[in-house]
N, CA, C and O atoms as a GROMACS GRO file, in nm:
protein
  388
    1UNK      N    1  -2.015  -1.823  -0.226
    1UNK     CA    2  -1.945  -1.905  -0.230
    1UNK      C    3  -1.824  -1.829  -0.105
    1UNK      O    4  -1.737  -1.758  -0.154
    2UNK      N    5  -1.824  -1.843   0.012
    2UNK     CA    6  -1.773  -1.776   0.120
    2UNK      C    7  -1.590  -1.838   0.142
    2UNK      O    8  -1.520  -1.913   0.073
    3UNK      N    9  -1.574  -1.794   0.218
    3UNK     CA   10  -1.443  -1.816   0.244
    3UNK      C   11  -1.390  -1.944   0.267
    3UNK      O   12  -1.302  -2.006   0.208
    4UNK      N   13  -1.469  -1.974   0.377
    4UNK     CA   14  -1.467  -2.147   0.417
    4UNK      C   15  -1.492  -2.240   0.315
    4UNK      O   16  -1.430  -2.347   0.308
    5UNK      N   17  -1.608  -2.195   0.209
    5UNK     CA   18  -1.619  -2.289   0.093
    5UNK      C   19  -1.490  -2.314  -0.018
    5UNK      O   20  -1.494  -2.403  -0.103
    6UNK      N   21  -1.371  -2.215  -0.001
    6UNK     CA   22  -1.317  -2.223  -0.124
    6UNK      C   23  -1.215  -2.359  -0.117
    6UNK      O   24  -1.209  -2.446  -0.030
    7UNK      N   25  -1.171  -2.349  -0.187
    7UNK     CA   26  -1.076  -2.493  -0.232
    7UNK      C   27  -0.926  -2.460  -0.179
    7UNK      O   28  -0.882  -2.345  -0.171
    8UNK      N   29  -0.860  -2.568  -0.147
    8UNK     CA   30  -0.719  -2.525  -0.100
    8UNK      C   31  -0.650  -2.462  -0.219
    8UNK      O   32  -0.559  -2.384  -0.193
    9UNK      N   33  -0.685  -2.488  -0.358
    9UNK     CA   34  -0.559  -2.404  -0.466
    9UNK      C   35  -0.595  -2.256  -0.446
    9UNK      O   36  -0.521  -2.157  -0.454
   10UNK      N   37  -0.751  -2.264  -0.414
   10UNK     CA   38  -0.801  -2.107  -0.401
   10UNK      C   39  -0.742  -2.016  -0.301
   10UNK      O   40  -0.692  -1.906  -0.322
   11UNK      N   41  -0.757  -2.077  -0.189
   11UNK     CA   42  -0.689  -2.021  -0.055
   11UNK      C   43  -0.544  -1.961  -0.085
   11UNK      O   44  -0.489  -1.851  -0.072
   12UNK      N   45  -0.508  -2.089  -0.132
   12UNK     CA   46  -0.342  -2.033  -0.146
   12UNK      C   47  -0.298  -1.955  -0.290
   12UNK      O   48  -0.184  -1.910  -0.291
   13UNK      N   49  -0.377  -1.934  -0.408
   13UNK     CA   50  -0.357  -1.835  -0.454
   13UNK      C   51  -0.370  -1.700  -0.412
   13UNK      O   52  -0.305  -1.603  -0.453
   14UNK      N   53  -0.476  -1.703  -0.314
   14UNK     CA   54  -0.559  -1.571  -0.251
   14UNK      C   55  -0.400  -1.534  -0.146
   14UNK      O   56  -0.357  -1.420  -0.133
   15UNK      N   57  -0.333  -1.660  -0.082
   15UNK     CA   58  -0.275  -1.598   0.030
   15UNK      C   59  -0.110  -1.557  -0.079
   15UNK      O   60  -0.016  -1.483  -0.050
   16UNK      N   61  -0.132  -1.630  -0.186
   16UNK     CA   62   0.034  -1.579  -0.296
   16UNK      C   63   0.004  -1.412  -0.302
   16UNK      O   64   0.092  -1.332  -0.273
   17UNK      N   65  -0.136  -1.369  -0.345
   17UNK     CA   66  -0.149  -1.252  -0.399
   17UNK      C   67  -0.111  -1.169  -0.251
   17UNK      O   68  -0.026  -1.080  -0.248
   18UNK      N   69  -0.169  -1.201  -0.159
   18UNK     CA   70  -0.174  -1.104  -0.049
   18UNK      C   71   0.011  -1.097   0.010
   18UNK      O   72   0.068  -0.994   0.045
   19UNK      N   73   0.073  -1.232   0.008
   19UNK     CA   74   0.200  -1.213   0.007
   19UNK      C   75   0.249  -1.065  -0.060
   19UNK      O   76   0.280  -0.960  -0.004
   20UNK      N   77   0.243  -1.104  -0.221
   20UNK     CA   78   0.301  -1.058  -0.327
   20UNK      C   79   0.310  -0.889  -0.279
   20UNK      O   80   0.411  -0.825  -0.251
   21UNK      N   81   0.179  -0.848  -0.281
   21UNK     CA   82   0.155  -0.767  -0.246
   21UNK      C   83   0.222  -0.695  -0.082
   21UNK      O   84   0.224  -0.575  -0.056
   22UNK      N   85   0.257  -0.774  -0.018
   22UNK     CA   86   0.282  -0.718   0.130
   22UNK      C   87   0.443  -0.719   0.112
   22UNK      O   88   0.511  -0.629   0.161
   23UNK      N   89   0.499  -0.823   0.041
   23UNK     CA   90   0.631  -0.829   0.000
   23UNK      C   91   0.667  -0.682  -0.110
   23UNK      O   92   0.769  -0.614  -0.102
   24UNK      N   93   0.588  -0.667  -0.178
   24UNK     CA   94   0.593  -0.492  -0.283
   24UNK      C   95   0.616  -0.401  -0.207
   24UNK      O   96   0.719  -0.334  -0.206
   25UNK      N   97   0.501  -0.388  -0.119
   25UNK     CA   98   0.548  -0.315   0.024
   25UNK      C   99   0.634  -0.223   0.098
   25UNK      O  100   0.652  -0.104   0.124
   26UNK      N  101   0.692  -0.373   0.123
   26UNK     CA  102   0.785  -0.357   0.217
   26UNK      C  103   0.893  -0.290   0.111
   26UNK      O  104   0.967  -0.202   0.154
   27UNK      N  105   0.904  -0.339  -0.050
   27UNK     CA  106   1.046  -0.299  -0.129
   27UNK      C  107   0.970  -0.132  -0.133
   27UNK      O  108   1.025  -0.032  -0.086
   28UNK      N  109   0.889  -0.132  -0.173
   28UNK     CA  110   0.869   0.039  -0.165
   28UNK      C  111   0.885   0.125  -0.087
   28UNK      O  112   0.919   0.241  -0.113
   29UNK      N  113   0.852   0.061   0.061
   29UNK     CA  114   0.919   0.160   0.170
   29UNK      C  115   1.085   0.176   0.182
   29UNK      O  116   1.151   0.275   0.211
   30UNK      N  117   1.126   0.037   0.149
   30UNK     CA  118   1.247   0.092   0.196
   30UNK      C  119   1.309   0.172   0.099
   30UNK      O  120   1.404   0.240   0.136
   31UNK      N  121   1.277   0.175  -0.008
   31UNK     CA  122   1.315   0.253  -0.184
   31UNK      C  123   1.298   0.381  -0.092
   31UNK      O  124   1.390   0.457  -0.064
   32UNK      N  125   1.154   0.397  -0.046
   32UNK     CA  126   1.120   0.561  -0.001
   32UNK      C  127   1.239   0.626   0.080
   32UNK      O  128   1.309   0.726   0.061
   33UNK      N  129   1.233   0.533   0.173
   33UNK     CA  130   1.294   0.575   0.302
   33UNK      C  131   1.500   0.615   0.234
   33UNK      O  132   1.580   0.702   0.267
   34UNK      N  133   1.509   0.512   0.146
   34UNK     CA  134   1.657   0.540   0.119
   34UNK      C  135   1.637   0.681   0.034
   34UNK      O  136   1.688   0.788   0.067
   35UNK      N  137   1.579   0.667  -0.046
   35UNK     CA  138   1.583   0.816  -0.130
   35UNK      C  139   1.555   0.928  -0.102
   35UNK      O  140   1.601   1.028  -0.156
   36UNK      N  141   1.447   0.922   0.022
   36UNK     CA  142   1.392   0.993   0.125
   36UNK      C  143   1.541   1.084   0.229
   36UNK      O  144   1.552   1.191   0.289
   37UNK      N  145   1.605   0.999   0.209
   37UNK     CA  146   1.720   1.004   0.345
   37UNK      C  147   1.818   1.087   0.265
   37UNK      O  148   1.887   1.178   0.310
   38UNK      N  149   1.817   1.039   0.125
   38UNK     CA  150   1.940   1.110   0.056
   38UNK      C  151   1.915   1.261   0.023
   38UNK      O  152   2.004   1.346   0.026
   39UNK      N  153   1.781   1.283  -0.009
   39UNK     CA  154   1.715   1.410  -0.073
   39UNK      C  155   1.728   1.502   0.058
   39UNK      O  156   1.761   1.619   0.037
   40UNK      N  157   1.707   1.464   0.186
   40UNK     CA  158   1.676   1.530   0.278
   40UNK      C  159   1.863   1.555   0.326
   40UNK      O  160   1.913   1.664   0.350
   41UNK      N  161   1.929   1.432   0.328
   41UNK     CA  162   2.080   1.508   0.313
   41UNK      C  163   2.126   1.588   0.236
   41UNK      O  164   2.240   1.620   0.269
   42UNK      N  165   2.090   1.640   0.141
   42UNK     CA  166   2.128   1.721   0.008
   42UNK      C  167   2.094   1.852   0.070
   42UNK      O  168   2.148   1.962   0.078
   43UNK      N  169   1.945   1.780   0.126
   43UNK     CA  170   1.888   1.982   0.163
   43UNK      C  171   1.998   2.026   0.272
   43UNK      O  172   2.059   2.133   0.270
   44UNK      N  173   2.007   1.939   0.353
   44UNK     CA  174   2.088   1.943   0.513
   44UNK      C  175   2.200   2.036   0.456
   44UNK      O  176   2.208   2.157   0.476
   45UNK      N  177   2.298   1.948   0.372
   45UNK     CA  178   2.404   1.982   0.318
   45UNK      C  179   2.428   2.105   0.254
   45UNK      O  180   2.532   2.169   0.272
   46UNK      N  181   2.338   2.141   0.178
   46UNK     CA  182   2.316   2.231   0.086
   46UNK      C  183   2.266   2.365   0.159
   46UNK      O  184   2.175   2.426   0.103
   47UNK      N  185   2.312   2.413   0.268
   47UNK     CA  186   2.258   2.550   0.368
   47UNK      C  187   2.082   2.537   0.391
   47UNK      O  188   2.019   2.642   0.397
   48UNK      N  189   2.009   2.404   0.403
   48UNK     CA  190   1.919   2.405   0.439
   48UNK      C  191   1.785   2.518   0.377
   48UNK      O  192   1.665   2.496   0.393
   49UNK      N  193   1.817   2.584   0.338
   49UNK     CA  194   1.718   2.642   0.265
   49UNK      C  195   1.565   2.617   0.242
   49UNK      O  196   1.543   2.508   0.189
   50UNK      N  197   1.467   2.685   0.267
   50UNK     CA  198   1.340   2.641   0.283
   50UNK      C  199   1.291   2.792   0.110
   50UNK      O  200   1.317   2.912   0.110
   51UNK      N  201   1.218   2.702  -0.006
   51UNK     CA  202   1.190   2.800  -0.126
   51UNK      C  203   1.036   2.794  -0.098
   51UNK      O  204   0.970   2.690  -0.086
   52UNK      N  205   0.981   2.948  -0.088
   52UNK     CA  206   0.847   2.955  -0.048
   52UNK      C  207   0.836   2.983   0.096
   52UNK      O  208   0.740   2.951   0.165
   53UNK      N  209   0.934   3.039   0.133
   53UNK     CA  210   0.939   3.050   0.254
   53UNK      C  211   0.881   2.976   0.389
   53UNK      O  212   0.886   3.020   0.503
   54UNK      N  213   0.824   2.846   0.344
   54UNK     CA  214   0.771   2.776   0.487
   54UNK      C  215   0.772   2.623   0.507
   54UNK      O  216   0.746   2.562   0.610
   55UNK      N  217   0.814   2.568   0.367
   55UNK     CA  218   0.885   2.440   0.374
   55UNK      C  219   0.984   2.385   0.337
   55UNK      O  220   1.026   2.456   0.246
   56UNK      N  221   1.075   2.268   0.354
   56UNK     CA  222   1.204   2.284   0.307
   56UNK      C  223   1.180   2.183   0.155
   56UNK      O  224   1.108   2.083   0.161
   57UNK      N  225   1.244   2.222   0.034
   57UNK     CA  226   1.184   2.165  -0.073
   57UNK      C  227   1.174   1.969  -0.055
   57UNK      O  228   1.082   1.911  -0.112
   58UNK      N  229   1.290   1.880   0.038
   58UNK     CA  230   1.235   1.774   0.003
   58UNK      C  231   1.104   1.714   0.065
   58UNK      O  232   1.060   1.603   0.034
   59UNK      N  233   1.038   1.811   0.171
   59UNK     CA  234   0.931   1.765   0.201
   59UNK      C  235   0.785   1.745   0.095
   59UNK      O  236   0.695   1.661   0.101
   60UNK      N  237   0.808   1.858   0.000
   60UNK     CA  238   0.728   1.773  -0.128
   60UNK      C  239   0.737   1.675  -0.164
   60UNK      O  240   0.630   1.615  -0.168
   61UNK      N  241   0.846   1.604  -0.207
   61UNK     CA  242   0.883   1.469  -0.231
   61UNK      C  243   0.856   1.384  -0.130
   61UNK      O  244   0.839   1.265  -0.158
   62UNK      N  245   0.847   1.424  -0.008
   62UNK     CA  246   0.832   1.302   0.092
   62UNK      C  247   0.693   1.272   0.101
   62UNK      O  248   0.640   1.162   0.114
   63UNK      N  249   0.631   1.402   0.091
   63UNK     CA  250   0.471   1.455   0.077
   63UNK      C  251   0.390   1.340  -0.010
   63UNK      O  252   0.316   1.249   0.026
   64UNK      N  253   0.444   1.390  -0.166
   64UNK     CA  254   0.393   1.335  -0.247
   64UNK      C  255   0.406   1.176  -0.243
   64UNK      O  256   0.307   1.107  -0.219
   65UNK      N  257   0.501   1.133  -0.262
   65UNK     CA  258   0.574   0.980  -0.223
   65UNK      C  259   0.492   0.926  -0.127
   65UNK      O  260   0.475   0.806  -0.151
   66UNK      N  261   0.430   0.966  -0.021
   66UNK     CA  262   0.427   0.919   0.118
   66UNK      C  263   0.260   0.899   0.073
   66UNK      O  264   0.202   0.793   0.100
   67UNK      N  265   0.192   1.006   0.005
   67UNK     CA  266   0.021   0.939   0.003
   67UNK      C  267   0.071   0.848  -0.117
   67UNK      O  268  -0.038   0.826  -0.171
   68UNK      N  269   0.152   0.791  -0.184
   68UNK     CA  270   0.138   0.686  -0.283
   68UNK      C  271   0.193   0.530  -0.177
   68UNK      O  272   0.140   0.420  -0.167
   69UNK      N  273   0.320   0.590  -0.112
   69UNK     CA  274   0.279   0.461  -0.013
   69UNK      C  275   0.160   0.441   0.090
   69UNK      O  276   0.127   0.332   0.135
   70UNK      N  277   0.121   0.521   0.111
   70UNK     CA  278   0.026   0.490   0.211
   70UNK      C  279  -0.101   0.415   0.124
   70UNK      O  280  -0.163   0.321   0.175
   71UNK      N  281  -0.131   0.461  -0.001
   71UNK     CA  282  -0.212   0.408  -0.052
   71UNK      C  283  -0.161   0.249  -0.097
   71UNK      O  284  -0.239   0.173  -0.154
   72UNK      N  285  -0.056   0.219  -0.072
   72UNK     CA  286   0.013   0.090  -0.110
   72UNK      C  287  -0.006  -0.006   0.012
   72UNK      O  288  -0.038  -0.125   0.008
   73UNK      N  289   0.021   0.070   0.119
   73UNK     CA  290   0.014  -0.013   0.249
   73UNK      C  291  -0.135  -0.066   0.280
   73UNK      O  292  -0.162  -0.173   0.335
   74UNK      N  293  -0.234   0.040   0.230
   74UNK     CA  294  -0.374   0.043   0.255
   74UNK      C  295  -0.409  -0.090   0.186
   74UNK      O  296  -0.448  -0.181   0.259
   75UNK      N  297  -0.400  -0.117   0.024
   75UNK     CA  298  -0.405  -0.249  -0.064
   75UNK      C  299  -0.309  -0.373   0.008
   75UNK      O  300  -0.348  -0.489  -0.008
   76UNK      N  301  -0.229  -0.356   0.059
   76UNK     CA  302  -0.107  -0.523   0.107
   76UNK      C  303  -0.189  -0.543   0.249
   76UNK      O  304  -0.241  -0.652   0.274
   77UNK      N  305  -0.196  -0.436   0.334
   77UNK     CA  306  -0.260  -0.482   0.473
   77UNK      C  307  -0.389  -0.486   0.490
   77UNK      O  308  -0.428  -0.588   0.545
   78UNK      N  309  -0.478  -0.402   0.460
   78UNK     CA  310  -0.635  -0.378   0.492
   78UNK      C  311  -0.702  -0.426   0.357
   78UNK      O  312  -0.801  -0.362   0.323
   79UNK      N  313  -0.673  -0.500   0.300
   79UNK     CA  314  -0.758  -0.523   0.152
   79UNK      C  315  -0.858  -0.623   0.220
   79UNK      O  316  -0.813  -0.723   0.277
   80UNK      N  317  -0.954  -0.605   0.218
   80UNK     CA  318  -1.131  -0.680   0.230
   80UNK      C  319  -1.167  -0.665   0.088
   80UNK      O  320  -1.290  -0.664   0.078
   81UNK      N  321  -1.106  -0.652  -0.026
   81UNK     CA  322  -1.189  -0.673  -0.143
   81UNK      C  323  -1.242  -0.827  -0.126
   81UNK      O  324  -1.363  -0.849  -0.131
   82UNK      N  325  -1.146  -0.936  -0.106
   82UNK     CA  326  -1.172  -1.021  -0.098
   82UNK      C  327  -1.284  -1.090  -0.029
   82UNK      O  328  -1.357  -1.180  -0.073
   83UNK      N  329  -1.284  -1.039   0.070
   83UNK     CA  330  -1.414  -1.074   0.226
   83UNK      C  331  -1.569  -0.992   0.163
   83UNK      O  332  -1.686  -1.029   0.171
   84UNK      N  333  -1.524  -0.903   0.118
   84UNK     CA  334  -1.674  -0.824   0.057
   84UNK      C  335  -1.708  -0.892  -0.067
   84UNK      O  336  -1.825  -0.921  -0.091
   85UNK      N  337  -1.626  -0.914  -0.135
   85UNK     CA  338  -1.665  -1.003  -0.288
   85UNK      C  339  -1.737  -1.108  -0.235
   85UNK      O  340  -1.858  -1.108  -0.256
   86UNK      N  341  -1.676  -1.219  -0.154
   86UNK     CA  342  -1.745  -1.330  -0.099
   86UNK      C  343  -1.866  -1.289  -0.048
   86UNK      O  344  -1.964  -1.362  -0.066
   87UNK      N  345  -1.876  -1.185   0.013
   87UNK     CA  346  -1.979  -1.152   0.135
   87UNK      C  347  -2.123  -1.117   0.002
   87UNK      O  348  -2.239  -1.159   0.006
   88UNK      N  349  -2.062  -1.036  -0.094
   88UNK     CA  350  -2.189  -0.992  -0.229
   88UNK      C  351  -2.246  -1.131  -0.239
   88UNK      O  352  -2.361  -1.162  -0.208
   89UNK      N  353  -2.157  -1.206  -0.284
   89UNK     CA  354  -2.153  -1.324  -0.345
   89UNK      C  355  -2.261  -1.389  -0.324
   89UNK      O  356  -2.354  -1.418  -0.399
   90UNK      N  357  -2.238  -1.412  -0.204
   90UNK     CA  358  -2.328  -1.495  -0.109
   90UNK      C  359  -2.471  -1.434  -0.103
   90UNK      O  360  -2.572  -1.496  -0.137
   91UNK      N  361  -2.470  -1.314  -0.059
   91UNK     CA  362  -2.617  -1.206  -0.070
   91UNK      C  363  -2.721  -1.244  -0.197
   91UNK      O  364  -2.839  -1.279  -0.193
   92UNK      N  365  -2.609  -1.220  -0.340
   92UNK     CA  366  -2.684  -1.256  -0.457
   92UNK      C  367  -2.739  -1.411  -0.456
   92UNK      O  368  -2.850  -1.449  -0.492
   93UNK      N  369  -2.668  -1.463  -0.423
   93UNK     CA  370  -2.674  -1.634  -0.440
   93UNK      C  371  -2.818  -1.640  -0.341
   93UNK      O  372  -2.928  -1.677  -0.381
   94UNK      N  373  -2.782  -1.588  -0.192
   94UNK     CA  374  -2.934  -1.597  -0.143
   94UNK      C  375  -3.078  -1.577  -0.199
   94UNK      O  376  -3.174  -1.654  -0.191
   95UNK      N  377  -3.068  -1.430  -0.266
   95UNK     CA  378  -3.187  -1.374  -0.358
   95UNK      C  379  -3.209  -1.450  -0.432
   95UNK      O  380  -3.331  -1.462  -0.449
   96UNK      N  381  -3.120  -1.546  -0.519
   96UNK     CA  382  -3.131  -1.602  -0.625
   96UNK      C  383  -3.250  -1.718  -0.569
   96UNK      O  384  -3.355  -1.737  -0.630
   97UNK      N  385  -3.218  -1.782  -0.457
   97UNK     CA  386  -3.265  -1.909  -0.388
   97UNK      C  387  -3.457  -1.862  -0.362
   97UNK      O  388  -3.533  -1.942  -0.307
   0.00000   0.00000   0.00000
């Protein structure tokens, strides 16, 4: 079963899943930006100290959450799982024939 052999309903379901992932990413990104702007604002207006000597405390939240955001982006915009699954299915089907 290759992507070309998918029914219209299956194609629509795949596109719907992709659209949902991308919309969720955009919501996640806007939440990340708003919350991090707030955290950095607190840091800036409360003397802007660094704890541990080298890094402002909001950087830890930005970094940790940013890693999760990067994975969310990759899943939404660079997900080749469907293509890989179709390719592997076709290989197995060809071996069986």
